[in-house]
C-alpha beads as a LAMMPS data file, in Angstrom:
LAMMPS data file: protein, C-alpha beads

200 atoms
199 bonds

1 atom types
1 bond types

-500.0 500.0 xlo xhi
-500.0 500.0 ylo yhi
-500.0 500.0 zlo zhi

Masses

1 110.0

Atoms # bond

1 1 1 -0.008 -0.069 0.041
2 1 1 2.743 2.364 0.843
3 1 1 4.573 1.820 -2.390
4 1 1 1.314 2.651 -4.337
5 1 1 0.961 5.849 -2.460
6 1 1 4.672 6.666 -3.202
7 1 1 4.119 6.105 -6.887
8 1 1 1.005 8.220 -6.974
9 1 1 2.778 11.036 -5.112
10 1 1 5.881 10.824 -7.376
11 1 1 3.655 10.744 -10.481
12 1 1 1.665 13.849 -9.337
13 1 1 4.993 15.581 -8.564
14 1 1 6.345 14.848 -12.027
15 1 1 3.108 16.157 -13.674
16 1 1 3.243 19.494 -11.593
17 1 1 6.989 19.904 -12.508
18 1 1 6.196 19.274 -16.231
19 1 1 3.408 21.876 -16.187
20 1 1 5.369 24.363 -14.220
21 1 1 8.428 23.917 -16.538
22 1 1 6.259 24.428 -19.599
23 1 1 4.702 27.584 -18.179
24 1 1 8.207 28.959 -17.383
25 1 1 9.479 28.093 -20.805
26 1 1 6.500 29.940 -22.389
27 1 1 7.173 33.009 -20.129
28 1 1 10.838 32.937 -21.103
29 1 1 9.972 32.942 -24.851
30 1 1 7.711 36.076 -24.592
31 1 1 8.623 38.570 -27.152
32 1 1 8.444 42.293 -26.276
33 1 1 5.664 43.694 -28.321
34 1 1 6.186 46.916 -30.530
35 1 1 4.969 50.119 -29.067
36 1 1 4.564 51.820 -32.467
37 1 1 3.650 51.016 -36.018
38 1 1 5.967 49.915 -38.726
39 1 1 6.008 50.110 -42.569
40 1 1 4.480 47.140 -44.304
41 1 1 4.148 45.778 -47.842
42 1 1 1.110 43.594 -48.328
43 1 1 -0.793 41.381 -50.699
44 1 1 -4.429 41.999 -49.633
45 1 1 -7.128 39.383 -50.312
46 1 1 -10.591 40.690 -49.404
47 1 1 -14.116 39.242 -49.817
48 1 1 -14.529 41.260 -53.050
49 1 1 -10.926 42.108 -54.109
50 1 1 -7.211 41.557 -54.466
51 1 1 -4.482 44.233 -54.309
52 1 1 -0.980 45.165 -53.459
53 1 1 -0.644 47.800 -50.647
54 1 1 2.329 49.706 -49.160
55 1 1 1.528 50.954 -45.542
56 1 1 4.098 53.530 -44.750
57 1 1 4.940 54.795 -41.166
58 1 1 4.880 58.560 -40.831
59 1 1 4.565 58.905 -37.048
60 1 1 4.585 56.709 -33.909
61 1 1 1.043 55.539 -34.447
62 1 1 0.225 56.972 -37.915
63 1 1 0.580 55.401 -41.391
64 1 1 -0.284 56.410 -44.859
65 1 1 -0.920 53.858 -47.548
66 1 1 -1.382 53.372 -51.314
67 1 1 -2.592 50.383 -53.323
68 1 1 -3.636 49.049 -56.600
69 1 1 -5.686 45.975 -57.649
70 1 1 -9.094 44.616 -58.382
71 1 1 -12.085 45.721 -56.378
72 1 1 -15.599 44.397 -56.411
73 1 1 -18.676 46.453 -55.837
74 1 1 -21.976 45.053 -54.824
75 1 1 -25.135 47.191 -54.617
76 1 1 -28.815 46.507 -53.627
77 1 1 -31.478 48.986 -54.345
78 1 1 -35.147 48.554 -53.201
79 1 1 -37.928 50.645 -54.743
80 1 1 -41.632 50.604 -53.803
81 1 1 -44.721 52.135 -55.205
82 1 1 -48.457 51.576 -54.525
83 1 1 -49.196 50.383 -58.060
84 1 1 -46.462 47.786 -58.803
85 1 1 -45.436 46.991 -55.246
86 1 1 -41.801 46.516 -54.373
87 1 1 -38.813 45.873 -56.695
88 1 1 -35.301 44.877 -55.719
89 1 1 -32.453 45.622 -58.158
90 1 1 -28.813 44.418 -57.730
91 1 1 -25.465 45.243 -59.294
92 1 1 -22.011 43.737 -59.104
93 1 1 -18.840 44.648 -60.847
94 1 1 -15.147 43.782 -60.675
95 1 1 -12.953 46.822 -61.628
96 1 1 -9.264 47.976 -61.460
97 1 1 -8.744 50.407 -58.798
98 1 1 -6.210 52.704 -57.132
99 1 1 -6.584 53.786 -53.546
100 1 1 -4.722 55.765 -50.897
101 1 1 -5.383 56.826 -47.255
102 1 1 -4.271 57.454 -43.717
103 1 1 -4.662 55.481 -40.559
104 1 1 -4.299 56.647 -36.983
105 1 1 -3.889 53.679 -34.585
106 1 1 -5.054 54.228 -31.076
107 1 1 -4.801 51.238 -28.731
108 1 1 -1.247 49.844 -28.955
109 1 1 -0.560 50.481 -25.230
110 1 1 -3.875 48.952 -24.055
111 1 1 -3.185 45.865 -26.163
112 1 1 0.365 45.412 -24.696
113 1 1 -0.978 45.854 -21.127
114 1 1 -3.446 43.041 -21.747
115 1 1 -0.671 40.728 -23.056
116 1 1 -1.985 40.939 -26.753
117 1 1 0.073 41.215 -29.868
118 1 1 0.861 44.461 -31.616
119 1 1 3.335 42.968 -34.077
120 1 1 2.699 43.939 -37.790
121 1 1 0.367 46.855 -36.693
122 1 1 -2.069 44.629 -34.919
123 1 1 -4.313 47.268 -33.398
124 1 1 -7.420 49.397 -34.035
125 1 1 -7.417 52.525 -36.069
126 1 1 -9.556 55.402 -37.484
127 1 1 -8.788 56.362 -41.090
128 1 1 -9.792 58.025 -44.369
129 1 1 -9.735 56.057 -47.535
130 1 1 -9.982 57.538 -51.038
131 1 1 -10.492 55.035 -53.864
132 1 1 -10.651 55.390 -57.662
133 1 1 -12.518 52.801 -59.655
134 1 1 -12.112 52.401 -63.409
135 1 1 -14.192 50.699 -66.184
136 1 1 -15.326 47.301 -64.924
137 1 1 -13.814 44.161 -66.338
138 1 1 -16.835 42.091 -65.220
139 1 1 -20.353 43.433 -64.384
140 1 1 -23.871 42.209 -63.964
141 1 1 -27.194 43.162 -62.632
142 1 1 -30.255 45.166 -63.347
143 1 1 -29.453 48.626 -62.135
144 1 1 -29.359 50.307 -65.635
145 1 1 -27.420 53.530 -64.868
146 1 1 -24.269 51.553 -63.971
147 1 1 -23.866 50.014 -67.361
148 1 1 -22.280 53.146 -68.753
149 1 1 -20.031 54.222 -65.879
150 1 1 -16.350 54.123 -66.690
151 1 1 -14.926 55.969 -63.683
152 1 1 -15.937 56.599 -60.090
153 1 1 -14.332 57.936 -56.937
154 1 1 -15.192 56.795 -53.384
155 1 1 -14.387 58.762 -50.227
156 1 1 -14.733 56.705 -46.934
157 1 1 -13.925 57.757 -43.389
158 1 1 -13.529 54.457 -41.584
159 1 1 -12.889 52.484 -38.458
160 1 1 -10.938 49.225 -38.653
161 1 1 -8.393 46.787 -37.093
162 1 1 -5.622 44.434 -38.019
163 1 1 -4.771 41.260 -36.045
164 1 1 -1.676 39.308 -36.549
165 1 1 -1.983 35.625 -37.437
166 1 1 1.588 34.218 -37.352
167 1 1 4.568 36.301 -38.542
168 1 1 3.511 36.939 -42.093
169 1 1 -0.356 37.201 -42.108
170 1 1 -2.824 39.747 -40.834
171 1 1 -6.615 39.568 -40.585
172 1 1 -8.156 42.982 -41.454
173 1 1 -11.539 44.534 -41.270
174 1 1 -12.631 48.156 -42.060
175 1 1 -16.055 49.741 -42.095
176 1 1 -17.451 53.204 -42.655
177 1 1 -19.931 55.389 -44.435
178 1 1 -18.992 56.212 -48.028
179 1 1 -19.807 58.708 -50.760
180 1 1 -19.369 57.597 -54.481
181 1 1 -19.072 60.180 -57.105
182 1 1 -19.362 59.452 -60.889
183 1 1 -20.264 61.565 -63.972
184 1 1 -23.980 60.797 -63.553
185 1 1 -24.663 60.988 -59.861
186 1 1 -23.429 61.106 -56.240
187 1 1 -24.665 58.386 -53.926
188 1 1 -24.156 57.343 -50.346
189 1 1 -23.717 54.036 -48.681
190 1 1 -21.575 51.840 -46.438
191 1 1 -18.080 50.558 -47.478
192 1 1 -16.586 47.582 -45.798
193 1 1 -13.518 45.405 -46.390
194 1 1 -12.782 42.119 -44.731
195 1 1 -10.000 39.722 -45.561
196 1 1 -6.357 38.783 -44.993
197 1 1 -3.052 40.532 -45.760
198 1 1 0.005 38.428 -46.629
199 1 1 3.190 40.440 -45.647
200 1 1 6.148 40.457 -48.052

Bonds

1 1 1 2
2 1 2 3
3 1 3 4
4 1 4 5
5 1 5 6
6 1 6 7
7 1 7 8
8 1 8 9
9 1 9 10
10 1 10 11
11 1 11 12
12 1 12 13
13 1 13 14
14 1 14 15
15 1 15 16
16 1 16 17
17 1 17 18
18 1 18 19
19 1 19 20
20 1 20 21
21 1 21 22
22 1 22 23
23 1 23 24
24 1 24 25
25 1 25 26
26 1 26 27
27 1 27 28
28 1 28 29
29 1 29 30
30 1 30 31
31 1 31 32
32 1 32 33
33 1 33 34
34 1 34 35
35 1 35 36
36 1 36 37
37 1 37 38
38 1 38 39
39 1 39 40
40 1 40 41
41 1 41 42
42 1 42 43
43 1 43 44
44 1 44 45
45 1 45 46
46 1 46 47
47 1 47 48
48 1 48 49
49 1 49 50
50 1 50 51
51 1 51 52
52 1 52 53
53 1 53 54
54 1 54 55
55 1 55 56
56 1 56 57
57 1 57 58
58 1 58 59
59 1 59 60
60 1 60 61
61 1 61 62
62 1 62 63
63 1 63 64
64 1 64 65
65 1 65 66
66 1 66 67
67 1 67 68
68 1 68 69
69 1 69 70
70 1 70 71
71 1 71 72
72 1 72 73
73 1 73 74
74 1 74 75
75 1 75 76
76 1 76 77
77 1 77 78
78 1 78 79
79 1 79 80
80 1 80 81
81 1 81 82
82 1 82 83
83 1 83 84
84 1 84 85
85 1 85 86
86 1 86 87
87 1 87 88
88 1 88 89
89 1 89 90
90 1 90 91
91 1 91 92
92 1 92 93
93 1 93 94
94 1 94 95
95 1 95 96
96 1 96 97
97 1 97 98
98 1 98 99
99 1 99 100
100 1 100 101
101 1 101 102
102 1 102 103
103 1 103 104
104 1 104 105
105 1 105 106
106 1 106 107
107 1 107 108
108 1 108 109
109 1 109 110
110 1 110 111
111 1 111 112
112 1 112 113
113 1 113 114
114 1 114 115
115 1 115 116
116 1 116 117
117 1 117 118
118 1 118 119
119 1 119 120
120 1 120 121
121 1 121 122
122 1 122 123
123 1 123 124
124 1 124 125
125 1 125 126
126 1 126 127
127 1 127 128
128 1 128 129
129 1 129 130
130 1 130 131
131 1 131 132
132 1 132 133
133 1 133 134
134 1 134 135
135 1 135 136
136 1 136 137
137 1 137 138
138 1 138 139
139 1 139 140
140 1 140 141
141 1 141 142
142 1 142 143
143 1 143 144
144 1 144 145
145 1 145 146
146 1 146 147
147 1 147 148
148 1 148 149
149 1 149 150
150 1 150 151
151 1 151 152
152 1 152 153
153 1 153 154
154 1 154 155
155 1 155 156
156 1 156 157
157 1 157 158
158 1 158 159
159 1 159 160
160 1 160 161
161 1 161 162
162 1 162 163
163 1 163 164
164 1 164 165
165 1 165 166
166 1 166 167
167 1 167 168
168 1 168 169
169 1 169 170
170 1 170 171
171 1 171 172
172 1 172 173
173 1 173 174
174 1 174 175
175 1 175 176
176 1 176 177
177 1 177 178
178 1 178 179
179 1 179 180
180 1 180 181
181 1 181 182
182 1 182 183
183 1 183 184
184 1 184 185
185 1 185 186
186 1 186 187
187 1 187 188
188 1 188 189
189 1 189 190
190 1 190 191
191 1 191 192
192 1 192 193
193 1 193 194
194 1 194 195
195 1 195 196
196 1 196 197
197 1 197 198
198 1 198 199
199 1 199 200
C-alpha cells in the first residue's frame, strides 16, 4: 500500500513539475511587443478584391498607404410604389482600382498591457480612404445606370483593425460610411472590407 501511495505522489509531482516547467518556458520565450507602427508591404485578399498595398509609417502611431488591384462593388436597391409594389435591383462589378489613405492607430498600449500582440500593426485605427474605380472588367445586374459608368471615386472615413496571425499574415476589417461620385450622380452607402493581408 505504501509503495502505491509513493508512486502516486511521485507521478503527481512529475506532472506538476512538467506543467510548471512548460509555463516557465513559455514565459521565457515571450517577445516584447512593438509600441509603435511599422511600414508594411502587403498582398491583400478581401471578400471582393485583390490588391498590393504599401503602408508607410509617418509617425509613432500613424501610417499612410497606397494600393492598386481589383475591387468588387455590390449594390442592392429597393424601390416601392403603390401600383407595382416592391422591386429589388442588384448590381455587381469587378474593376481595376487605385486607392490611398491614412490610418491613426489608437490602442497599442492597451493591447500590450493586456498581453496581446501588436506585431505587424495589430491594433485598431480610424482612417480615411480615397479610392478610384475604373471601367469594370466584369459586371452584372439590373441597375441600368451603372452599365455606362467608366470611372468613379469613393471617399470613406472608416474604423478598422488588423490582427496578426503568425509572422506573415494579418486579418483585417474596415467599415465606414462612403460617398461615391461618378459623372452621372453622387450616392451614399456603407463601405466595408474584410480579408487577409500576406506580408512581403
